[in-house]
C-alpha positions in Angstrom: -15.5 13.0 7.8 -13.8 15.1 5.1 -15.1 18.6 4.3 -16.6 17.4 0.9 -18.4 14.5 2.6 -19.6 16.8 5.4 -21.0 19.2 2.8 -22.7 16.4 1.0 -24.2 15.1 4.2 -25.7 18.5 4.9 -27.0 18.8 1.3 -28.6 15.3 1.5 -30.2 16.2 4.9 -31.7 19.4 3.3 -33.1 17.5 0.3 -34.6 14.7 2.3 -36.0 17.0 5.1 -37.4 19.7 2.9 -38.3 17.5 0.0 -36.7 19.7 -2.6 -34.2 18.2 -5.0 -33.2 21.5 -6.6 -29.7 22.7 -7.5 -30.7 26.4 -6.8 -32.4 25.5 -3.5 -29.2 23.7 -2.3 -27.2 26.7 -3.5 -29.3 29.1 -1.5 -29.5 27.0 1.7 -25.7 26.2 1.8 -24.6 29.6 0.4 -22.3 27.9 -2.2 -21.7 28.3 -5.9 -24.1 26.9 -8.5 -21.5 24.4 -9.8 -20.8 23.0 -6.3 -24.6 22.6 -5.7 -25.0 20.8 -9.0 -22.2 18.4 -8.2 -23.9 17.6 -4.9 -27.2 16.9 -6.6 -25.4 14.7 -9.2 -23.8 12.7 -6.4 -27.3 12.1 -4.9 -28.4 10.9 -8.3 -25.5 8.5 -8.4 -26.3 7.3 -4.9 -29.9 6.6 -5.9 -31.5 9.3 -3.7 -32.9 11.5 -6.5 -33.9 10.8 -10.0 -32.3 12.1 -13.2 -33.5 15.5 -14.4 -36.5 15.4 -16.8 -37.0 17.5 -19.9 -37.5 20.7 -17.8 -34.7 20.0 -15.4 -36.8 18.8 -12.4 -35.9 15.9 -10.2 -37.8 13.7 -7.8 -36.7 12.1 -4.5 -36.9 8.4 -5.2 -35.3 6.8 -2.1 -36.0 8.1 1.4 -34.0 6.4 4.2 -36.1 5.1 7.1 -34.7 7.8 9.5 -36.3 10.5 7.3 -39.8 8.9 7.2 -42.5 10.5 9.3 -44.4 8.1 11.7 -47.4 8.2 9.3 -45.2 7.2 6.3 -43.6 4.4 8.3 -47.1 3.0 9.2 -48.2 3.3 5.6 -45.1 1.4 4.4 -45.6 -1.3 6.9 -49.3 -1.6 6.1 -48.5 -2.2 2.4 -46.2 -5.1 3.4 -48.9 -6.9 5.4 -51.6 -8.6 3.3 -55.2 -7.8 4.1 -57.3 -10.4 5.9 -59.7 -12.5 3.7 -63.2 -11.1 4.2 -65.7 -13.9 4.8 -68.9 -13.9 2.8 -72.0 -12.2 4.2 -74.2 -14.5 6.2 -77.0 -15.9 4.1 -75.2 -15.4 0.8 -75.2 -18.5 -1.4 -71.6 -18.7 -2.3 -70.3 -21.8 -4.2 -67.1 -23.2 -3.0 -64.3 -22.9 -5.6 -61.8 -25.7 -5.7 -58.4 -24.5 -4.6 -55.7 -24.8 -7.3 -52.1 -25.4 -6.7 -51.2 -21.7 -6.8 -53.9 -20.9 -4.2 -52.8 -23.7 -1.9 -49.1 -22.5 -2.2 -50.2 -19.0 -1.3 -52.2 -20.2 1.7 -49.3 -22.3 3.0 -46.7 -19.5 2.5 -45.4 -18.0 5.7 -46.4 -14.4 6.5 -43.9 -11.7 5.5 -41.2 -11.0 8.0 -41.6 -7.7 9.9 -39.0 -5.0 9.1 -35.7 -5.7 10.7 -35.1 -4.0 14.0 -32.5 -1.3 14.0 -29.5 -2.4 16.0 -28.9 0.0 18.9 -25.3 0.9 19.6 -24.2 1.0 23.3 -24.0 4.3 25.0 -20.5 5.8 24.8 -21.1 8.8 27.1 -22.3 11.1 24.3 -24.9 13.6 25.6 -27.6 14.9 23.2 -29.3 18.1 24.2 -32.6 19.1 22.6 -32.5 22.5 21.0 -36.2 23.0 21.8 -36.5 22.2 25.5 -32.9 21.6 26.6 -33.7 18.1 27.8 -30.6 15.8 27.8 -30.3 12.1 26.9 -27.3 9.8 26.7 -26.5 8.0 23.5 -23.9 7.0 21.0 -21.9 9.5 18.9 -22.8 7.5 15.8 -26.5 7.0 16.6 -29.2 9.3 17.9 -31.3 8.2 20.9 -34.6 6.5 20.0 -37.1 8.9 18.7 -34.6 11.8 18.4 -34.4 13.9 15.2 -31.5 15.7 13.7 -32.2 19.0 11.8 -29.9 21.3 9.9 -30.2 25.1 10.0 -28.1 27.4 7.8 -27.7 29.7 10.7 -27.2 27.4 13.7 -25.9 24.3 11.9 -26.9 20.8 13.1 -29.4 20.7 15.9 -31.1 17.8 17.8 -34.7 17.5 18.8 -36.2 15.2 21.4 -39.3 13.1 20.4 -41.8 15.6 21.7 -40.2 18.7 20.1 -39.6 16.7 16.9 -43.4 15.9 16.7 -44.3 19.5 17.4 -41.8 20.8 14.8 -43.1 18.3 12.2 -46.7 19.5 12.7 -45.7 23.2 12.5 -43.7 22.6 9.3 -46.5 20.6 7.8 -49.1 23.2 8.5 -46.7 26.1 7.7 -48.4 28.1 10.5 -47.4 29.4 14.0 -49.5 31.0 16.6 -48.6 34.1 18.5 -47.8 32.1 21.6 -45.4 29.8 19.5 -43.6 32.8 18.1 -43.2 34.3 21.6 -42.1 31.0 23.1 -39.6 30.4 20.2 -37.6 33.5 21.2 -34.3 33.5 19.3 -34.6 29.9 18.0 -34.0 30.2 14.2 -35.7 26.8 13.7 -39.0 28.4 14.7 -39.3 29.6 11.2 -39.8 27.0 8.5 -36.8 26.4 6.1 -38.7 27.9 3.2 -39.5 31.0 5.2 -35.8 31.2 6.4 -34.7 31.2 2.8 -37.2 33.8 1.7 -36.4 36.0 4.7 -32.7 35.8 4.0 -33.2 36.8 0.4 -35.3 39.8 1.3 -32.8 41.0 3.9 -29.9 40.7 1.5 -31.9 42.7 -1.1 -32.6 45.4 1.5 -28.9 45.5 2.5 -27.9 46.0 -1.1 -30.4 48.8 -1.5 -29.3 50.5 1.7 -25.7 50.4 0.4 -26.8 52.0 -2.8 -28.7 54.7 -0.9 -25.6 55.4 1.2 -23.5 55.8 -1.9 -26.0 58.1 -3.5 -26.2 60.2 -0.4 -22.4 60.6 -0.5 -22.6 61.7 -4.2 -25.4 64.2 -3.4 -23.3 65.7 -0.5 -20.4 66.1 -2.9 -22.6 68.0 -5.4 -24.0 70.3 -2.7 -20.5 71.0 -1.3 -19.5 72.0 -4.8 -22.5 74.3 -5.1 -21.8 75.8 -1.7 -18.2 76.4 -2.8 -19.5 78.4 -5.8 -21.6 80.7 -3.6 -25.1 79.1 -4.0 -27.3 78.8 -0.9 -27.5 75.0 -0.2 -30.6 75.3 2.1 -32.6 77.0 -0.7 -31.4 74.4 -3.1 -32.5 71.6 -0.8 -36.0 73.2 -0.5 -36.1 73.6 -4.3 -35.2 70.0 -4.8 -37.9 69.0 -2.3 -40.5 71.0 -4.2 -39.5 69.6 -7.6 -39.9 66.0 -6.3 -43.6 66.7 -5.8 -46.3 66.3 -8.4 -46.8 69.6 -10.3 -50.5 69.7 -9.6 -49.9 69.0 -6.0 -47.2 71.6 -5.8 -49.4 74.2 -7.4 -52.3 73.5 -5.1 -50.1 73.8 -2.0 -48.6 77.1 -3.3 -52.1 78.6 -3.9 -53.2 77.4 -0.4 -50.1 78.9 1.2 -50.7 82.3 -0.5 -54.4 82.2 0.6 -53.5 81.6 4.2 -50.8 84.3 4.1 -53.3 86.8 2.6 -56.0 85.9 5.2 -53.6 87.1 8.0 -52.4 90.1 6.2 -49.0 88.8 5.3 -47.4 88.7 1.9 -45.0 86.0 0.6 
C-alpha cells in the first residue's frame, strides 16, 4: 500500500470509528495540513462514504461498511430486511374475509428474502494477532482479522487490534464516555483507555501549555538580562526584586500589609 493510500485508510478508519466527517477533525487526529485533510474528505465523498458539504460545510456519513457496524446496528439492519409476521385477528372478532387479489397472491407466493451473504473466510497464513488490551493471541490471515476482532487506530500508538471481549468493553466505554477508577488503574499506559475525543482535547491542552511554558522561559531570559544590566550600573538587584514583588500586589492589599507590619514591629519595640 502506498503512503497516500495508507494515510487515506487511516483517515477513513477515524471517520467511520469516531463518526465525525470533519476536515479539521482529520487534521487534528493525523497531525497533517488542512489542505491534505480536505483532500482526504473529498476522496471519501467520491467513494460514497460521506455526503457533500451542506450550506454550512457539514457532512454526514452515508455509507458504513459492515465491519464498522456495532452488533446492535447489525441486528437492526437484519431486522429491517425480514418482514414482520402477519398477526392473526383476535379471537371472537368478526372479521370478514377479503378476497385476495393478484398482487396479494404474488406477495404470498414470493420466496422470503435471502439472508445476508456470509463473509468468506481466508485461510490462516501464520499471521498472529495480539490483543492490545489483554495480550491474547489468535492466528489469522494478514488480509483479514480473526472473527470478532476489531482494528482501532490511535494517533500515538498507530493501529491496534482488539479481541472480541476487549472490543465489546471498549465499545461500551466509548459509548458511555465514562471510566471508573478501577478501569483507569487497570489501563496503565494504554493510550486507548482515553476516548479519541478526549485524546484530541488533551493533546490540544498540552500543546497550549508547552507554548506558554516556552513563552515564560523566554520572558525569564529577558528579565534576567534587564536585571544584569541594572546590576552592572550599580543598582541592588535584590531590592529591585522585592520592589517588583510589592508592585505586583493590589495597592489596597499592599497598604494593609505595610500597616500591619509596622504595627507588629511597634508592638515589640522595633522600628522599620
